[in-house]
Structure formats: structure tokens, C-alpha cells
C-alpha positions as CSV (number, residue, x, y, z in Angstrom):
1,M,-34.7,8.6,-20.4
2,E,-33.8,4.7,-20.4
3,D,-30.5,4.2,-18.2
4,H,-28.1,2.4,-19.5
5,P,-26.6,-0.6,-17.6
6,V,-23.6,0.1,-15.1
7,D,-20.1,-1.3,-16.5
8,P,-19.4,-4.5,-15.0
9,R,-15.8,-3.0,-13.9
10,V,-17.2,-0.4,-12.0
11,S,-19.3,-2.6,-10.7
12,A,-16.6,-4.8,-9.8
13,A,-14.3,-2.0,-8.8
14,A,-17.3,-0.7,-6.4
15,A,-17.5,-4.0,-5.0
16,H,-13.6,-4.7,-4.0
17,W,-12.3,-1.3,-3.4
18,G,-14.8,0.9,-1.6
19,P,-14.2,-0.4,2.3
20,R,-10.3,-0.3,0.6
21,F,-11.0,3.4,-0.4
22,A,-12.4,5.2,2.9
23,H,-10.3,3.0,5.9
24,N,-7.2,4.5,3.5
25,G,-8.2,8.3,4.3
26,T,-10.9,9.4,1.1
27,D,-14.4,10.2,3.1
28,D,-17.2,7.1,2.0
29,L,-19.2,10.2,0.8
30,D,-17.0,11.2,-2.2
31,F,-16.5,7.4,-3.0
32,T,-20.5,6.8,-2.5
33,R,-20.9,10.6,-4.7
34,T,-18.1,9.9,-7.4
35,V,-18.9,6.3,-8.6
36,A,-22.7,7.3,-8.6
37,R,-21.4,9.6,-11.5
38,I,-19.3,6.5,-13.4
39,S,-21.5,4.1,-15.5
40,R,-18.6,3.5,-17.9
41,W,-14.9,2.2,-16.8
42,E,-13.9,4.9,-19.5
43,D,-15.1,7.4,-17.6
44,W,-13.9,6.2,-14.4
45,C,-10.2,8.2,-14.0
46,R,-11.8,11.6,-15.6
47,E,-14.4,11.4,-12.4
48,W,-12.2,10.8,-9.9
49,G,-10.1,13.9,-11.2
50,R,-13.2,16.3,-11.1
51,T,-13.4,14.8,-7.0
52,A,-9.6,15.8,-7.1
53,E,-10.0,18.8,-8.1
54,E,-12.6,20.2,-6.2
55,Y,-9.7,19.3,-3.1
56,E,-7.2,21.4,-5.1
57,A,-9.9,24.5,-5.8
58,L,-10.7,23.9,-1.8
59,A,-6.8,23.1,-0.9
60,T,-6.1,27.0,-2.9
61,R,-8.5,28.9,-0.8
62,A,-7.7,28.4,2.1
63,E,-3.8,28.8,1.4
64,A,-4.9,32.4,0.4
65,A,-6.2,33.0,3.6
66,G,-3.8,31.5,5.6
67,H,-5.4,28.4,7.0
68,D,-2.5,26.0,6.5
69,L,-3.7,22.8,8.1
70,T,-7.0,22.6,6.0
71,A,-4.8,23.7,2.5
72,M,-2.4,20.6,3.6
73,A,-5.4,18.1,4.5
74,A,-7.4,19.1,1.1
75,W,-4.0,18.8,-0.8
76,G,-3.9,14.8,0.8
77,Q,-7.4,14.3,0.2
78,A,-6.9,15.6,-3.9
79,G,-3.6,13.4,-3.8
80,L,-5.6,10.5,-2.9
81,A,-8.6,11.0,-5.4
82,W,-5.9,11.2,-8.1
83,H,-4.6,7.9,-7.0
84,W,-7.8,6.2,-7.3
85,A,-8.3,8.3,-10.4
86,K,-5.1,6.0,-12.0
87,F,-4.8,3.2,-9.7
88,V,-5.6,0.1,-12.1
89,F,-6.8,2.4,-14.8
90,V,-4.7,1.0,-17.5
91,I,-6.8,1.5,-20.9
92,D,-5.5,5.2,-21.4
93,P,-1.6,5.1,-20.2
94,A,-1.6,9.2,-21.3
95,Q,-5.1,10.0,-18.8
96,Q,-3.7,7.7,-16.1
97,R,0.2,8.9,-16.6
98,A,-1.4,12.8,-16.2
99,A,-3.7,11.7,-13.1
100,H,-0.4,10.2,-11.7
101,E,1.6,13.0,-11.8
102,R,-1.3,14.9,-10.0
103,A,-1.7,12.3,-7.4
104,V,2.0,12.9,-6.7
105,A,2.3,16.7,-6.8
106,A,-0.7,17.4,-4.7
107,Y,-0.1,14.7,-2.1
108,A,3.7,15.5,-1.1
109,R,1.8,19.7,-0.9
110,G,0.3,17.8,2.0
111,A,2.4,15.7,3.9
112,A,4.2,17.8,6.0
113,G,0.4,17.9,7.9
114,L,0.8,14.7,8.8
115,E,1.9,13.6,12.4
116,P,4.5,13.2,12.7
117,P,5.1,14.8,8.9
118,A,6.1,12.5,6.4
119,E,9.7,13.3,4.7
120,R,10.2,12.4,1.3
121,V,13.4,10.7,0.6
122,L,14.9,8.4,-2.3
123,V,16.4,5.5,-2.1
124,P,19.1,4.3,-4.1
125,Y,18.3,0.8,-5.6
126,D,19.5,-0.5,-8.8
127,G,21.1,2.7,-10.4
128,T,18.2,4.8,-9.5
129,H,15.9,5.8,-6.8
130,L,13.2,4.5,-5.6
131,P,10.7,7.8,-4.0
132,A,9.5,6.9,-0.2
133,F,8.0,8.6,2.2
134,L,9.6,8.3,6.3
135,R,7.8,9.1,9.5
136,V,9.9,9.4,12.7
137,P,8.1,9.8,15.9
138,R,8.9,12.9,18.3
139,T,11.1,10.7,20.8
140,A,14.2,11.4,22.4
141,I,15.6,8.5,21.4
142,A,15.7,7.1,17.6
143,P,12.9,4.6,17.1
144,P,12.4,1.3,15.8
145,I,12.1,1.6,11.8
146,V,8.6,-0.4,9.8
147,V,9.6,-0.7,6.2
148,M,6.6,-0.5,4.7
149,A,5.5,-2.5,0.6
150,P,2.1,-1.3,-1.0
151,G,0.4,-3.7,-2.9
152,L,0.0,-4.7,-6.8
153,D,-2.1,-1.0,-7.2
154,S,-0.9,0.5,-4.1
155,V,1.3,3.2,-3.5
156,K,3.3,4.9,-0.4
157,E,0.9,7.6,-0.1
158,E,-2.2,5.0,0.4
159,L,-0.2,3.2,2.9
160,Q,0.0,6.7,5.4
161,E,-3.1,5.6,7.1
162,T,-1.8,2.5,8.1
163,A,1.6,3.9,9.0
164,G,0.1,6.2,11.6
165,Y,-0.8,3.0,13.7
166,F,3.1,2.5,13.8
167,C,3.8,5.9,14.3
168,A,1.5,5.9,17.4
169,R,3.2,3.5,19.0
170,G,6.8,4.7,19.2
171,M,7.7,3.1,15.5
172,A,9.2,5.3,12.6
173,T,8.0,4.2,9.1
174,L,9.7,4.1,5.7
175,A,6.6,3.6,2.9
176,L,8.7,3.4,-0.7
177,D,7.0,3.0,-4.2
178,G,9.5,0.0,-5.0
179,P,9.7,-1.4,-8.6
180,G,6.6,-1.6,-10.6
181,Q,5.0,0.8,-7.7
182,G,3.7,4.2,-7.9
183,E,6.5,6.7,-9.1
184,S,8.8,3.7,-10.1
185,E,6.4,2.1,-12.1
186,Y,7.1,3.6,-15.7
187,E,10.8,3.2,-14.8
188,L,10.7,-0.6,-13.3
189,P,9.2,-3.5,-13.9
190,I,7.9,-5.3,-10.8
191,E,10.3,-7.2,-9.4
192,P,9.6,-10.8,-7.8
193,A,12.8,-11.2,-5.6
194,Y,12.0,-8.3,-3.7
195,E,14.5,-8.9,-0.8
196,H,16.4,-6.8,-2.9
197,V,14.6,-4.1,-2.8
198,A,13.9,-4.2,1.2
199,S,17.6,-4.8,1.5
200,A,18.3,-1.3,-0.2
201,A,15.8,0.3,2.0
202,L,17.8,-1.1,5.1
203,D,20.9,0.2,3.6
204,F,19.3,3.4,3.0
205,L,18.3,4.1,6.6
206,S,21.8,2.3,8.2
207,G,23.1,5.9,7.4
208,R,20.6,7.6,9.1
209,S,20.9,8.5,12.9
210,D,17.3,9.1,13.8
211,V,15.8,5.6,13.0
212,D,17.3,2.6,14.6
213,V,17.8,-0.3,12.0
214,A,18.6,-2.6,14.6
215,R,15.3,-3.0,15.2
216,A,13.8,-3.7,11.4
217,G,10.2,-4.8,10.7
218,M,8.8,-5.3,7.7
219,F,4.9,-4.9,6.4
220,G,3.1,-5.4,3.5
221,I,-0.3,-5.8,1.9
222,S,-1.7,-7.5,-0.4
223,L,0.8,-8.3,-3.6
224,G,2.9,-6.5,-0.8
225,G,2.7,-8.9,1.9
226,Y,4.1,-11.5,-0.7
227,Y,7.2,-9.1,-0.8
228,A,7.0,-8.6,2.9
229,A,7.7,-12.6,3.5
230,R,10.1,-12.6,0.8
231,A,11.8,-9.5,2.7
232,M,11.9,-12.1,5.6
233,A,12.8,-15.0,4.2
234,F,16.0,-13.4,2.7
235,E,17.0,-10.2,4.6
236,E,18.2,-11.1,8.6
237,R,17.9,-7.6,9.7
238,F,14.4,-7.7,9.5
239,R,13.3,-8.9,13.6
240,A,10.2,-9.2,12.7
241,G,7.3,-9.0,10.1
242,V,3.5,-8.6,9.1
243,V,1.9,-10.4,6.2
244,L,-1.7,-8.6,5.5
245,A,-3.7,-10.3,3.0
246,G,-0.7,-11.2,0.9
247,P,-0.4,-14.0,-1.9
248,Y,1.3,-17.4,-1.5
249,R,1.6,-17.8,-5.5
250,F,0.1,-15.2,-7.2
251,D,-1.2,-17.2,-10.5
252,L,-3.1,-19.6,-8.3
253,D,-6.2,-17.8,-8.4
254,W,-5.5,-16.3,-11.8
255,G,-8.6,-16.7,-13.4
256,D,-10.8,-15.1,-10.1
257,L,-8.6,-12.0,-9.9
258,P,-10.8,-9.1,-11.2
259,P,-9.9,-7.8,-15.3
260,M,-8.5,-4.7,-13.9
261,T,-6.4,-6.3,-11.9
262,R,-4.6,-9.3,-14.0
263,E,-4.3,-6.0,-16.7
264,T,-2.9,-4.2,-14.2
265,L,0.0,-7.0,-13.6
266,R,0.8,-7.2,-17.0
267,H,1.4,-3.9,-17.6
268,R,3.5,-3.2,-14.3
269,S,5.7,-6.8,-15.4
270,R,6.0,-5.5,-18.8
271,S,4.7,-8.6,-20.0
272,A,3.0,-9.1,-23.4
273,D,-0.4,-10.3,-23.2
274,D,-2.3,-12.3,-20.7
275,Q,-0.7,-15.9,-21.1
276,A,2.5,-14.0,-20.2
277,A,1.3,-12.5,-17.3
278,R,-0.1,-15.4,-15.9
279,A,3.9,-16.9,-16.2
280,F,5.4,-13.8,-15.0
281,A,2.7,-14.1,-11.6
282,G,3.8,-18.1,-11.5
283,R,6.9,-16.3,-10.8
284,L,5.1,-14.9,-7.2
285,T,5.9,-17.6,-5.2
286,L,7.2,-18.2,-2.0
287,E,7.3,-22.2,-2.5
288,S,11.6,-21.8,-2.0
289,A,11.8,-18.8,0.5
290,A,8.4,-19.6,3.6
291,A,10.6,-22.4,5.1
292,R,13.7,-19.5,5.5
293,I,11.4,-17.5,7.4
294,T,12.2,-18.1,11.2
295,S,11.9,-14.8,12.7
296,P,7.9,-14.1,13.9
297,M,6.0,-13.0,11.2
298,L,2.9,-12.2,11.8
299,V,0.0,-13.2,9.0
300,V,-3.4,-11.5,9.1
301,H,-6.2,-12.2,6.5
302,G,-9.9,-12.3,5.6
303,H,-11.7,-15.3,5.3
304,E,-13.9,-13.9,2.8
305,D,-11.0,-12.4,0.7
306,R,-12.0,-12.5,-3.1
307,I,-9.4,-11.2,-4.5
308,V,-6.2,-13.5,-2.3
309,G,-8.1,-16.4,-0.6
310,P,-7.8,-17.3,2.3
311,A,-6.1,-21.1,1.1
312,H,-2.6,-18.8,0.9
313,A,-2.2,-17.0,4.4
314,E,-3.0,-21.0,5.6
315,R,0.3,-22.0,3.0
316,L,2.5,-19.6,3.9
317,A,1.7,-20.0,8.1
318,A,1.8,-23.7,7.9
319,E,5.6,-23.3,5.9
320,A,7.2,-20.5,8.0
321,P,8.6,-22.1,10.9
322,G,8.4,-18.3,12.3
323,A,4.7,-17.4,11.3
324,Q,1.5,-16.9,13.5
325,L,-2.4,-17.0,11.6
326,V,-4.7,-14.8,12.0
327,M,-7.5,-15.7,10.2
328,V,-10.6,-12.9,10.5
329,T,-14.0,-14.6,10.3
330,D,-15.5,-12.3,8.0
331,G,-12.5,-9.9,7.1
332,N,-12.3,-8.6,3.0
333,H,-9.2,-8.1,1.3
334,G,-6.8,-6.8,3.4
335,V,-9.2,-6.9,6.1
336,T,-10.2,-2.9,5.6
337,N,-14.4,-4.1,7.1
338,H,-12.5,-4.8,10.6
339,A,-10.0,-1.4,9.6
340,F,-9.1,-0.4,13.2
341,A,-8.9,-3.8,15.0
342,S,-6.8,-5.3,12.5
343,R,-4.7,-2.1,12.0
344,S,-4.1,-1.9,15.7
345,L,-3.7,-5.6,16.1
346,L,-1.0,-5.4,13.8
347,A,0.5,-2.4,14.9
348,D,0.9,-3.6,18.3
349,W,2.3,-6.3,17.2
350,M,5.5,-4.8,15.7
351,A,5.9,-2.7,18.8
352,D,5.8,-5.6,21.1
353,H,8.3,-7.5,18.7
354,L,10.1,-4.6,18.5
355,G,10.3,-3.2,21.5
356,S,8.8,0.0,21.1
357,R,6.8,2.1,23.6
358,A,4.1,5.2,22.5
359,P,5.0,8.0,23.4
360,A,2.8,9.9,26.4
361,A,-0.2,11.0,24.5
362,G,-2.0,11.5,21.0
363,G,-1.9,9.0,17.9
364,A,-3.8,6.5,16.5
């Protein structure tokens, strides 16, 4: 039987996102086995759904046997697999929405198994609510809080591996699905002025006694890095921030972005076509904001980033008075090929600037 060539969209997904999947909680063998079954992009969502269903079955068996830790971990794996099924799969909205709903439901069933547990909360915003996961270390006093912004095709669930690094160093985390992201993507389009979202998050947190909003930090990855920088520029309550793989202006390399990324931006911004999406991407710019960032900000970027080129980080660091640039020589997008080193670096830096100390034992 003659082999059919692999769809270039599948090849691009495997090349760009393999390390990301593995270092955000999915077993790398699950990635390899699942992608090996896919030759057409049209099959991407279905095949990742098959992998997710295997974990759902495992979770159900573990629950029946009273093995709650195994069940919660398996539900978490199922939720991530359903997320990968839908994350840039915009060619079939009905199939994507179904995968999204299963991703949210499955991961929520395992969230209590994280350490510290993830509490689902709703952040009031613009007449609606933004779903988020709040994790608070088991400390005697209210810890500092890090607000976490996902990227264009990311969600709050995917940020929990990185959140673990902050929590292990005595910081609480609030990872939220902002406008155009995760649970909010079907209700709200992307918001270029993300400082409004970040301010809403801090307003919500100020009503809680278990975190210290006076010691608040901001973190974002990929497009979330742009969001973090915007928040740092216009929301004075943030004492420090980390921008990981963030764009300075999202339309600068529009033609070089993977086609699935461009199409995802079109959908999440409610743009009519590619031309309108590119124009919207031009609104995602730090040109009037970077110079306002005077609080400490760590900019971490991979020199071999094929999604957001290193020039974006260099320009941001050059214009922001409070910026410190760390360029990882062979780093990919999000520096997921050096996940432990990069996440330890940014978490240690944030802990130093927010005055946090790790609990006596445990953690990443």
C-alpha cells in the first residue's frame, strides 16, 4: 500500500509544538503516538480525542476502585489531550467546541489533585466573568500572587505546569482565560488593551484574604507575553512581571506565522478575513506602552523562536526602562526545549522581586 504524504499543517504542528505539549503536562510518547496516527489536518481533533478518551476510561476505572489520586491525574491528562485536540482546530467549529467542553470538564475533575490544588474561580469582567484557576500554597500567611496570561492558542489549564514553579517558591497563582481564550473565547473577542483584564483580576483578588495583592506579579507567555507587558505598562499595582516569548507587535512577522496561528487569530478576533486579521494583529502593539514599563520586568526569549522572532524581545527590552533581557541561544518558542532551566529562572526571579520564600519542603 502506498503511503500518503503527511499534511504540511500536521508537520508544522509537530515541528512547532512538540516540546510545548511534553513540558506542559502531556507525556511525550502520547504526543508521538497520537501524531503518528494523523496524516490529514482534518483528523487532528478526532485523534487527540481518542487519546483523551483512553485517559477518561482510565480515570473512570480508578474512581470505581477508589484510587482517587490516579483518577485525578488521569482526568488532568484527558483534559490536556482534549485541549490539544481543539487548540488551533478552527476548521470545524462544532467539533472544536465539543472538544473544548470536554477539555474543561475533564481537567476540572482533576484540578483538586494538583499541589497546591487548583480552585476554579470567576473573575468579574465587563458584565460577564472570566473563568480562572487559583492556586494558593499552604503557608501561614497570605503569599504574593502572580497573575498568569495564556497565549493565543493556550488556556489556563495549560499554564499549570509553570504555575507549579511559582507555587513551589511560595507564590499563589491566578491563571485566567481572558477574552478570546479558553472558556472565554466563545463569548469575547481578543482584547488588545489587556490592562483592563489584569486590573479586573487584581480587583477580584483584593477581595480575598488568602493572597497579598500588595505583592502582585504578572506573567505571560507568547501572545500572553504581550498581555503581560501591557498590564505592566498601565496597571501600577504590579510590582514585577515576566514576559516569555512575547511579541512586540503581532503583525510584524504575519507572513511567517503558521497558517493555523493566523487562522486562529482571525477567529479569536472576530475578523472577517486574513487581511482584517492582520490589521487587528497590528493593534496588538507595545509601541506606545513599552516606555511606560518602569517596574522590574524580565524578558525571556529563545533566539531560535520561529513563531515570535528574537527581535521582538530585543526591542521591548531596549524601550522598557525596567526590563532585563535573557536570550536563550538555542531556545525555541516559549523556551520549552529548556523548560526546567527557563521556568526555574523566571520563578526564582519573580520570588526575589515579590519577596517570596519557598515552603520548607516540596515543590518544583
